[in-house]
C-alpha positions as CSV (number, residue, x, y, z in Angstrom):
1,M,26.1,-20.7,-24.2
2,S,25.9,-17.0,-25.4
3,Y,28.6,-14.5,-24.5
4,L,26.5,-12.8,-22.1
5,E,25.7,-16.0,-20.0
6,H,29.5,-16.8,-20.1
7,S,30.4,-13.5,-19.0
8,L,28.0,-13.8,-16.0
9,K,29.4,-16.9,-15.0
10,T,32.8,-15.5,-14.7
11,V,31.5,-12.7,-12.3
12,P,31.4,-13.5,-8.5
13,T,27.9,-14.7,-7.4
14,G,27.2,-11.4,-5.3
15,W,27.9,-9.3,-8.4
16,R,25.9,-11.7,-10.7
17,K,22.9,-11.3,-8.2
18,L,23.3,-7.5,-8.3
19,L,23.3,-7.6,-12.1
20,A,20.3,-9.8,-12.2
21,L,18.1,-7.4,-10.1
22,N,15.2,-6.1,-12.2
23,W,16.6,-2.7,-12.8
24,S,13.7,-1.5,-14.9
25,V,11.6,-1.8,-11.7
26,I,14.1,0.1,-9.7
27,V,14.4,2.9,-12.2
28,L,10.3,3.3,-12.1
29,I,10.1,3.2,-8.3
30,T,13.0,5.9,-8.3
31,A,10.8,8.0,-11.0
32,I,7.8,7.7,-8.8
33,A,9.6,8.7,-5.5
34,S,11.0,11.5,-7.4
35,V,7.6,12.8,-8.2
36,G,6.8,12.6,-4.4
37,F,10.3,14.6,-3.7
38,L,9.2,17.3,-6.2
39,M,5.6,17.7,-4.7
40,L,6.8,17.7,-1.2
41,Y,9.4,20.5,-2.1
42,S,6.5,22.5,-3.6
43,V,3.9,22.2,-0.9
44,S,6.6,23.2,1.6
45,G,7.2,26.4,-0.3
46,G,10.4,25.6,-1.7
47,R,12.1,24.3,1.3
48,L,14.0,21.0,1.0
49,E,14.4,20.5,4.9
50,T,10.8,20.6,5.8
51,W,9.5,17.3,4.1
52,A,11.4,16.7,0.9
53,E,15.0,16.0,2.4
54,P,13.7,13.5,5.2
55,Q,11.8,11.6,2.4
56,M,14.9,11.6,0.3
57,K,16.9,10.1,3.1
58,R,14.1,7.5,3.8
59,F,14.0,6.5,0.2
60,A,17.9,5.9,0.3
61,V,17.6,3.8,3.2
62,G,14.8,2.0,1.5
63,M,16.8,1.5,-1.7
64,V,19.7,-0.1,0.2
65,M,17.3,-2.5,2.1
66,M,15.5,-3.4,-1.1
67,I,18.6,-4.3,-2.9
68,A,19.9,-6.2,0.4
69,I,16.6,-8.3,0.6
70,G,16.7,-8.8,-3.2
71,M,20.2,-10.5,-2.6
72,V,18.9,-13.1,0.0
73,P,17.6,-16.4,-1.4
74,I,13.8,-16.4,-1.7
75,W,13.6,-19.8,0.1
76,L,14.9,-17.8,3.2
77,W,12.0,-15.4,3.2
78,R,9.7,-18.3,2.6
79,N,10.9,-19.8,5.9
80,V,10.5,-16.7,7.9
81,S,7.2,-15.9,6.6
82,A,5.2,-17.4,9.6
83,L,7.7,-15.5,12.0
84,A,7.2,-12.2,10.2
85,Y,3.4,-12.4,10.5
86,L,3.7,-13.2,14.2
87,V,5.9,-10.4,14.8
88,A,3.8,-8.0,13.0
89,L,0.7,-9.3,14.9
90,L,2.4,-9.1,18.4
91,L,3.2,-5.4,17.4
92,L,-0.5,-4.9,16.6
93,V,-1.2,-6.3,20.0
94,A,1.3,-3.9,21.5
95,V,-0.5,-0.9,19.9
96,D,-3.5,-1.8,21.6
97,L,-2.0,-2.0,25.0
98,V,0.7,0.8,24.8
99,G,0.2,2.5,21.5
100,V,0.8,6.3,20.9
101,R,-2.3,8.4,20.0
102,G,-2.2,10.8,17.3
103,M,-4.8,12.5,15.1
104,G,-7.7,10.7,16.9
105,A,-6.3,7.2,16.4
106,E,-3.9,5.0,18.2
107,R,-1.8,3.4,15.4
108,W,1.9,3.7,16.4
109,L,4.5,2.5,18.6
110,E,7.4,4.3,19.9
111,L,10.6,2.3,20.0
112,G,13.2,4.7,21.2
113,P,13.8,7.5,18.9
114,L,11.8,5.4,16.2
115,R,8.0,5.7,15.7
116,I,6.6,2.8,13.7
117,Q,3.0,1.8,12.3
118,P,2.7,-2.0,12.8
119,S,-0.1,-1.9,10.3
120,E,1.9,-1.1,7.5
121,L,4.2,-4.1,8.3
122,M,1.2,-6.4,8.7
123,K,0.1,-5.4,5.0
124,I,3.2,-7.4,3.6
125,S,3.5,-9.8,6.4
126,V,-0.2,-11.3,5.8
127,V,0.8,-11.6,2.1
128,M,4.2,-13.5,2.8
129,F,2.4,-15.7,5.2
130,L,-0.5,-16.7,2.7
131,A,2.0,-17.1,0.0
132,A,3.8,-19.5,2.3
133,Y,0.6,-21.2,3.2
134,Y,-0.4,-22.0,-0.1
135,D,3.0,-23.1,-1.2
136,W,2.9,-25.7,1.6
137,L,-0.7,-26.7,0.9
138,D,-1.3,-29.3,-1.6
139,V,-3.1,-27.9,-4.7
140,D,-6.2,-30.2,-4.6
141,K,-6.8,-29.1,-1.0
142,V,-7.0,-25.2,-1.8
143,S,-10.7,-25.0,-2.1
144,R,-11.8,-27.4,0.7
145,P,-13.7,-25.6,3.5
146,L,-11.4,-26.4,6.2
147,W,-8.3,-25.2,4.3
148,V,-10.1,-22.1,3.2
149,F,-11.2,-21.2,6.6
150,V,-7.7,-21.3,8.1
151,P,-6.2,-18.4,6.0
152,I,-9.5,-16.5,6.7
153,I,-8.8,-16.6,10.3
154,F,-5.3,-15.4,9.7
155,I,-6.6,-12.5,7.8
156,L,-9.3,-11.4,10.3
157,L,-7.0,-11.6,13.4
158,P,-5.0,-8.5,12.3
159,V,-8.3,-7.0,10.8
160,F,-9.8,-7.0,14.3
161,L,-6.8,-5.4,16.0
162,V,-6.5,-2.7,13.2
163,L,-10.2,-1.8,13.6
164,R,-9.7,-1.1,17.3
165,Q,-7.1,1.5,16.5
166,P,-9.4,2.7,14.8
167,D,-8.2,2.5,11.0
168,L,-11.0,1.2,8.7
169,G,-8.9,2.0,5.6
170,T,-5.9,-0.4,6.5
171,A,-8.3,-3.0,7.8
172,I,-10.1,-3.0,4.3
173,L,-6.5,-3.1,2.5
174,L,-5.7,-6.3,4.6
175,M,-8.8,-8.0,3.7
176,M,-8.4,-7.1,0.0
177,G,-4.8,-8.0,-0.2
178,G,-5.3,-11.4,1.6
179,G,-8.2,-12.0,-0.8
180,V,-6.1,-11.3,-3.9
181,V,-3.7,-13.9,-2.8
182,M,-6.3,-16.5,-2.1
183,F,-7.7,-15.7,-5.5
184,A,-4.3,-16.3,-7.1
185,A,-3.8,-19.4,-5.2
186,G,-6.8,-21.0,-6.8
187,V,-9.6,-20.7,-4.2
188,S,-13.0,-21.3,-5.7
189,L,-15.1,-18.3,-6.9
190,W,-18.1,-19.6,-4.9
191,Y,-16.4,-18.4,-1.7
192,F,-15.6,-14.9,-3.1
193,G,-19.3,-14.8,-4.1
194,T,-20.4,-15.8,-0.6
195,V,-18.0,-13.0,0.8
196,I,-19.5,-10.4,-1.5
197,A,-23.1,-11.4,-0.5
198,M,-22.0,-11.1,3.2
199,G,-20.4,-7.9,2.7
200,V,-23.6,-6.6,1.3
201,G,-25.4,-7.8,4.5
202,V,-22.9,-6.0,6.6
203,I,-23.3,-2.8,4.9
204,F,-26.9,-3.1,5.4
205,L,-26.2,-3.7,9.1
206,V,-23.7,-0.8,9.4
207,F,-26.5,1.7,8.1
208,E,-29.3,0.0,10.0
209,S,-27.0,0.3,13.4
210,R,-26.5,4.1,13.0
211,G,-27.7,5.8,16.1
212,K,-28.5,2.6,18.1
213,D,-26.7,1.3,21.1
214,W,-25.0,-1.4,18.9
215,Q,-23.8,1.0,16.4
216,L,-20.9,-0.8,14.2
217,L,-18.9,2.4,13.0
218,H,-17.6,5.5,14.8
219,D,-19.4,8.7,14.3
220,Y,-16.6,10.2,12.4
221,Q,-16.8,7.2,10.0
222,F,-20.3,7.8,9.3
223,A,-19.6,11.5,8.5
224,R,-17.0,10.2,5.9
225,I,-19.7,8.4,4.3
226,D,-22.2,11.1,4.5
227,T,-19.5,13.4,3.0
228,F,-18.9,10.9,0.2
229,L,-22.5,10.8,-0.8
230,D,-22.9,14.6,-0.6
231,P,-19.8,16.7,0.2
232,M,-21.8,20.0,0.0
233,S,-24.0,18.8,3.0
234,D,-21.4,20.1,5.3
235,P,-19.1,22.3,3.2
236,L,-17.2,24.0,6.1
237,K,-16.4,20.8,8.2
238,D,-16.7,17.2,7.1
239,G,-17.1,18.0,3.3
240,Y,-14.5,20.6,3.4
241,N,-11.4,18.2,2.5
242,V,-13.1,16.5,-0.4
243,I,-14.5,19.9,-1.9
244,Q,-11.1,21.6,-1.7
245,A,-9.4,18.4,-3.0
246,Q,-12.0,18.6,-6.2
247,I,-11.4,22.2,-6.6
248,A,-7.5,21.6,-6.8
249,L,-8.2,18.7,-9.2
250,G,-10.4,20.7,-11.6
251,S,-8.3,23.8,-11.7
252,G,-5.4,22.0,-13.0
253,G,-6.9,21.5,-16.3
254,W,-5.0,19.9,-19.3
255,A,-1.3,20.7,-18.4
256,G,-1.6,22.3,-14.9
257,R,-1.0,25.9,-13.4
258,G,2.7,25.3,-13.2
259,F,5.3,24.0,-10.6
260,M,4.7,25.8,-7.3
261,Q,1.9,27.8,-8.7
262,G,-1.2,26.1,-7.3
263,T,-3.5,28.4,-5.5
264,Q,-5.1,25.7,-3.4
265,S,-1.8,24.5,-2.1
266,R,-0.1,27.9,-1.7
267,G,-3.3,29.2,0.1
268,N,-3.4,26.0,2.3
269,F,-6.8,25.2,1.4
270,V,-5.9,21.6,0.7
271,P,-5.8,19.6,3.8
272,E,-2.9,17.0,4.5
273,K,-1.3,18.3,1.5
274,H,2.0,16.6,2.0
275,T,0.4,13.1,2.9
276,D,-3.1,11.7,2.0
277,F,-3.9,14.6,-0.5
278,I,-0.7,15.1,-2.3
279,F,-2.1,13.8,-5.5
280,T,-4.2,16.9,-5.7
281,I,-1.2,19.0,-5.6
282,L,0.3,17.2,-8.5
283,A,-3.0,17.4,-10.6
284,E,-3.2,21.1,-9.9
285,E,0.5,22.0,-10.8
286,F,0.9,19.7,-13.8
287,G,-2.8,18.9,-14.7
288,F,-4.2,15.9,-16.3
289,V,-1.0,15.0,-18.3
290,G,1.2,15.2,-14.8
291,A,-1.7,12.9,-13.1
292,V,-1.9,10.4,-16.0
293,S,1.9,10.1,-16.1
294,L,2.1,9.2,-12.6
295,L,-0.5,6.7,-13.1
296,A,1.4,5.4,-16.0
297,L,4.5,4.8,-14.0
298,Y,2.4,2.9,-11.3
299,T,0.8,0.6,-14.0
300,L,4.1,-0.1,-15.5
301,V,5.5,-1.3,-12.1
302,L,2.2,-3.4,-11.9
303,G,2.9,-5.0,-15.2
304,F,6.5,-5.8,-14.4
305,C,5.3,-7.5,-11.2
306,L,2.6,-9.4,-13.1
307,Y,5.0,-10.6,-15.8
308,S,7.4,-11.7,-13.0
309,A,5.0,-13.7,-11.3
310,L,3.3,-15.4,-14.2
311,S,6.9,-16.4,-15.5
312,N,8.1,-17.6,-12.1
313,K,7.8,-21.5,-11.7
314,D,8.3,-21.0,-7.7
315,R,4.8,-20.9,-6.3
316,Y,5.7,-19.0,-3.3
317,A,7.6,-16.4,-5.4
318,S,4.8,-16.0,-7.7
319,L,2.2,-15.7,-5.1
320,L,4.2,-13.3,-3.1
321,T,5.0,-11.2,-6.0
322,I,1.2,-10.9,-7.0
323,G,0.5,-10.0,-3.4
324,V,2.8,-7.1,-3.4
325,G,1.9,-6.0,-6.6
326,A,-1.8,-6.1,-5.4
327,T,-0.8,-4.2,-2.3
328,L,0.5,-1.4,-4.5
329,F,-2.5,-1.3,-6.7
330,L,-4.9,-1.0,-3.7
331,F,-2.6,1.8,-2.2
332,F,-2.9,4.1,-5.2
333,S,-6.2,3.3,-6.6
334,V,-7.9,3.8,-3.0
335,N,-5.9,7.0,-2.5
336,M,-6.6,8.5,-6.0
337,S,-10.3,7.5,-5.7
338,M,-10.5,8.9,-2.2
339,V,-9.3,12.4,-3.1
340,M,-11.4,12.5,-6.5
341,G,-14.5,11.6,-4.5
342,L,-15.0,8.3,-6.0
343,M,-14.9,6.8,-2.4
344,P,-15.1,7.7,1.2
345,V,-11.9,9.3,2.8
346,V,-10.1,6.3,4.5
347,G,-6.8,7.8,5.2
348,V,-4.6,5.9,2.7
349,P,-1.2,7.4,1.6
350,L,-0.1,7.5,-2.0
351,P,2.7,4.9,-2.2
352,L,6.2,6.4,-2.6
353,V,4.8,9.9,-3.1
354,S,3.0,10.6,0.1
355,Y,5.3,11.9,3.2
356,G,5.9,9.1,5.5
357,G,8.3,6.8,7.2
358,T,7.0,3.5,7.8
359,A,4.9,3.1,4.7
360,M,7.9,4.2,2.6
361,I,10.4,1.7,4.3
362,I,7.8,-1.1,4.3
363,L,6.8,-0.8,0.7
364,M,10.6,-0.7,-0.3
365,M,11.3,-3.8,1.7
366,A,8.2,-5.5,-0.1
367,F,9.9,-4.7,-3.4
368,G,13.0,-6.2,-2.0
369,L,11.0,-9.5,-1.8
370,V,9.8,-9.1,-5.5
371,Q,13.4,-8.6,-6.4
372,S,14.6,-11.8,-4.4
373,A,11.8,-13.7,-6.2
374,H,13.0,-12.4,-9.6
375,V,16.8,-13.0,-8.9
376,H,16.4,-16.4,-7.5
377,R,13.6,-17.7,-9.7
378,P,14.1,-21.2,-11.2
379,R,15.9,-21.1,-14.5
């Protein structure tokens, strides 16, 4: 027994768990969030109280919750996974019945002084549920049709409710996040090939339905597709957001214009500059170097998640960690692709950087689950 192991055994259990947390991930998460604080301070014109200070308070609450969740044994989270999914599903049903409308969509619930977005909770709950499902299921049944059909139903139920809000971006993230867990669990690639083929068919039907009585997407969603294909077709309306974002990205150059010196943000040309399009502000003020640095921080967090998942002998903990890592990857990759014009604008925030309450807290809680899987992994 090494001196360090002997020393840890003499420390009370609670302190041992605290020391066993993956502090490298905590430091990286704090660094990413600090980038957000800096950008929110910039876009508000140098005022902390507008967006930066509330975001800092939320991050502090989220950090406490992450550490607290990380101290709880992973088997407890396995046992409540189905309950978490059920609660999130009921909240989505409540949104459909009594949800609060904002910015053309009905995505929020008001619970006293709090306003929450249940779809954010579902992104993590579905990962928890699928990880528990495949932990319970015998390995030799993973690719049998009946046992593949069951998780698909549990993915499509929240997808249907989210599409009714409407929120196409979150619906896509739910399907992709669930698909990653199924892939990691060992589901045959033939099923994924079938889904891809069906997806191509659905895309064909979507375009075929345009202008007909059975139109499958809303007009604004078709407008986003048109804007993606040709932003200059409507530069003053539907294409405006993407064009201004690309101008901001390009004007940053190699090293950027300097902190709080971005012309696009200071002139309020970039829309939703404190939420979905905050990456453009970073790229304009800190250039290619700043953008790549943020991407590197995300990549390091993903690397730690992947290493933790592959080295964990607990199946539930491993699948859960992969699912949370995939959710983070989908968040930042879709957001960055969206603002760069590589995919249609779907309203996905940049994780830990964009201003927002529910998304920040839920993601911190998700990393609390990753910490629990790390701390309580079989030795």
